[in-house]
C-alpha positions in Angstrom: 15.4 -17.8 20.0 18.2 -18.9 17.4 20.1 -16.3 16.1 19.1 -15.8 12.3 21.3 -17.1 9.8 23.5 -14.4 7.5 23.3 -15.8 3.9 25.2 -12.9 2.9 28.3 -12.0 4.7 29.4 -8.9 2.3 27.8 -7.1 -0.2 29.3 -3.8 -1.8 27.8 -1.4 -4.5 30.0 1.4 -6.4 32.4 1.3 -3.6 34.9 4.3 -4.5 37.9 5.2 -2.3 39.8 8.6 -2.7 43.3 9.7 -1.3 43.6 13.1 -2.7 43.8 12.9 -6.1 44.2 9.4 -6.5 41.2 7.2 -6.7 42.5 3.9 -5.5 39.0 2.0 -5.3 36.4 2.4 -8.5 33.1 1.5 -8.2 34.1 -1.9 -7.0 30.9 -4.5 -6.8 31.4 -7.7 -4.5 29.2 -10.3 -2.9 30.6 -12.8 0.0 28.2 -15.6 0.5 28.2 -16.9 4.2 30.9 -19.5 4.5 32.4 -18.9 1.1 35.9 -18.7 0.8 36.8 -15.8 -1.4 41.0 -15.0 -2.2 41.8 -11.5 -3.5 44.8 -10.9 -6.0 46.3 -7.9 -7.8 49.8 -6.2 -8.0 50.7 -3.7 -5.1 49.2 -0.9 -5.2 46.2 -2.1 -6.8 43.7 -1.2 -3.9 43.6 -5.4 -2.2 44.4 -4.2 1.4 42.4 -0.9 1.2 39.2 -3.0 0.2 39.8 -5.2 3.7 40.5 -2.1 5.8 37.0 -1.0 4.4 35.5 -4.0 4.8 36.4 -4.2 8.5 35.8 -0.6 9.6 38.9 0.5 9.6 38.3 2.9 6.7 35.1 4.8 6.4 36.1 7.8 4.0 34.3 6.0 1.3 31.5 6.7 -1.2 29.4 3.6 -2.0 27.5 1.0 -0.3 29.0 -1.5 2.1 27.2 -3.6 4.4 28.4 -6.5 6.3 25.8 -7.5 8.6 27.4 -10.2 10.9 31.1 -10.0 13.1 34.2 -9.3 11.6 37.6 -10.4 12.3 40.8 -9.8 11.1 44.4 -11.0 10.9 47.1 -9.2 9.0 50.6 -9.8 7.9 52.4 -8.8 10.8 50.7 -10.9 14.1 50.5 -7.5 16.1 50.3 -9.2 19.3 51.2 -7.0 22.8 54.3 -8.1 24.0 53.5 -7.2 27.4 50.8 -9.8 27.9 51.2 -13.3 27.6 49.7 -15.4 24.7 46.7 -16.5 26.3 45.8 -13.0 27.6 46.5 -11.6 23.9 44.4 -13.7 22.3 41.1 -13.1 24.6 41.8 -9.2 24.3 38.6 -7.4 24.2 36.6 -10.3 25.3 33.5 -9.6 28.1 31.3 -12.0 30.1 33.7 -15.5 29.5 36.0 -17.1 30.9 39.1 -15.6 29.2 42.0 -17.7 30.0 39.6 -21.3 29.4 38.3 -19.6 25.9 41.5 -18.9 25.3 43.1 -21.9 25.7 40.7 -23.6 23.9 41.1 -21.5 20.9 44.9 -22.1 20.8 44.3 -25.6 21.5 42.8 -25.6 17.7 45.8 -24.3 16.4 48.1 -26.5 18.3 49.5 -23.9 20.9 48.0 -24.8 23.8 51.0 -25.5 25.3 52.1 -21.6 24.8 49.2 -19.9 26.7 51.9 -18.7 29.6 54.6 -17.8 26.9 55.4 -14.3 26.1 54.7 -13.2 22.9 58.8 -12.7 21.8 59.8 -16.0 22.6 57.3 -17.3 19.9 58.6 -18.4 16.0 57.1 -16.1 13.4 54.4 -18.8 12.5 53.5 -19.6 15.9 52.8 -15.8 16.6 51.2 -16.5 13.3 48.5 -19.0 14.8 48.3 -17.1 17.4 46.8 -14.2 15.5 44.4 -16.6 13.9 43.4 -17.8 17.4 42.7 -14.5 18.2 40.4 -13.7 15.3 38.8 -16.9 15.7 37.9 -17.0 19.6 35.1 -14.4 18.2 33.2 -16.7 16.4 33.6 -14.0 13.5 30.8 -14.4 10.4 33.7 -13.0 8.4 37.1 -13.4 8.3 39.7 -11.0 6.8 43.1 -12.3 6.0 45.5 -9.5 4.5 48.5 -11.7 3.4 49.0 -13.3 6.8 51.7 -15.4 5.4 53.4 -13.1 3.7 56.3 -13.1 5.9 56.9 -16.9 6.3 59.4 -19.0 4.9 58.0 -21.6 2.6 57.4 -24.9 4.6 55.9 -22.4 7.4 53.5 -21.2 4.8 52.6 -24.5 3.5 51.5 -25.6 7.6 49.8 -22.4 7.7 47.5 -23.0 4.5 46.3 -26.6 6.1 45.6 -24.9 9.2 43.8 -22.3 7.6 41.5 -24.6 5.4 41.1 -27.1 8.5 39.8 -24.0 11.1 37.5 -22.7 7.8 36.1 -26.2 7.7 35.4 -26.4 11.2 34.3 -22.9 11.6 32.9 -21.8 8.8 33.3 -17.8 8.7 33.0 -16.6 5.1 36.7 -15.3 4.2 38.1 -13.1 2.4 42.0 -13.3 1.5 44.1 -11.0 0.0 47.4 -12.2 -1.1 50.1 -12.1 -3.5 50.6 -16.1 -4.5 48.9 -17.2 -7.2 48.9 -20.7 -5.8 48.1 -20.2 -2.5 44.6 -18.4 -3.7 44.0 -20.8 -6.0 44.5 -23.7 -3.5 42.5 -22.2 -0.2 39.5 -20.3 -2.3 36.2 -21.4 -4.1 36.4 -18.2 -5.9 39.8 -15.7 -7.1 39.3 -12.4 -7.5 41.4 -10.3 -9.4 41.9 -6.6 -8.5 43.5 -3.8 -11.2 43.6 0.0 -10.9 40.7 -0.5 -8.3 38.3 -2.6 -9.7 37.6 -6.0 -9.9 38.8 -7.3 -13.6 38.0 -11.0 -13.7 36.4 -13.6 -11.8 37.8 -17.6 -11.2 35.8 -19.7 -9.8 37.9 -22.9 -8.5 35.3 -26.3 -8.7 37.9 -28.6 -7.4 37.4 -30.3 -4.2 39.8 -29.8 -1.5 42.9 -31.1 -0.4 44.2 -29.5 -3.9 47.2 -30.5 -5.6 49.1 -28.0 -7.7 49.3 -30.1 -10.8 45.0 -30.0 -11.1 45.9 -26.0 -11.7 47.7 -25.7 -14.2 45.7 -24.0 -16.3 43.5 -21.7 -14.2 47.2 -21.0 -12.7 47.9 -20.1 -16.3 44.6 -18.1 -16.4 44.9 -15.9 -13.4 48.8 -14.9 -14.0 47.2 -13.5 -18.1 45.5 -11.6 -15.6 47.9 -10.4 -13.9 50.2 -9.6 -16.5 52.5 -12.5 -16.3 52.5 -14.9 -19.6 52.9 -18.1 -19.5 56.6 -18.4 -20.8 57.9 -15.7 -18.5 56.7 -18.1 -15.4 
């Protein structure tokens, strides 16, 4: 019997997270459909990474309803590779019942690093290490892929290459994606929907109904709207 199709990848209702007397998330509602690409923007301290950690099951001290019925993988800003394990062993970490090396090399080929399977993590560039992190996340064929500012530490040219790679991998595997980012252009270039989080709750939602690949020229007006939601006016930008 075929596995059931997951039409709703994420469903959150009334999510609240408090640290001491500080309420970081307040009555958040969120839906992400299977295969949908959603970006989450917000200033530092708005609760973006806290929400991602809750969806990943890394933080359960919450109130409200959180339903993520499928498998989840996470790629963080720092690749978090184990330096004492070769690259392929980092990718296959935790896999059971399969030929770990073969599966890892296939995943590495998708991120254009098949030739680095036997390399040590410390020999990789920042962009290469982040690609290994993506391979490790995707090797499990997740229903939900959570990206926590995965390009924040990369230079501008490497970021552009990573954007194209993530878009291609998403088109191939079609997980639901939640991308947490500070970069408005990144969000608009990649996502189907852009959510703005402020003071612990979603204040606006923007649909990006433009064909991919996108160019910045077609996003000027929408970019200004999102920046306004973030408290940045057009003259400042």
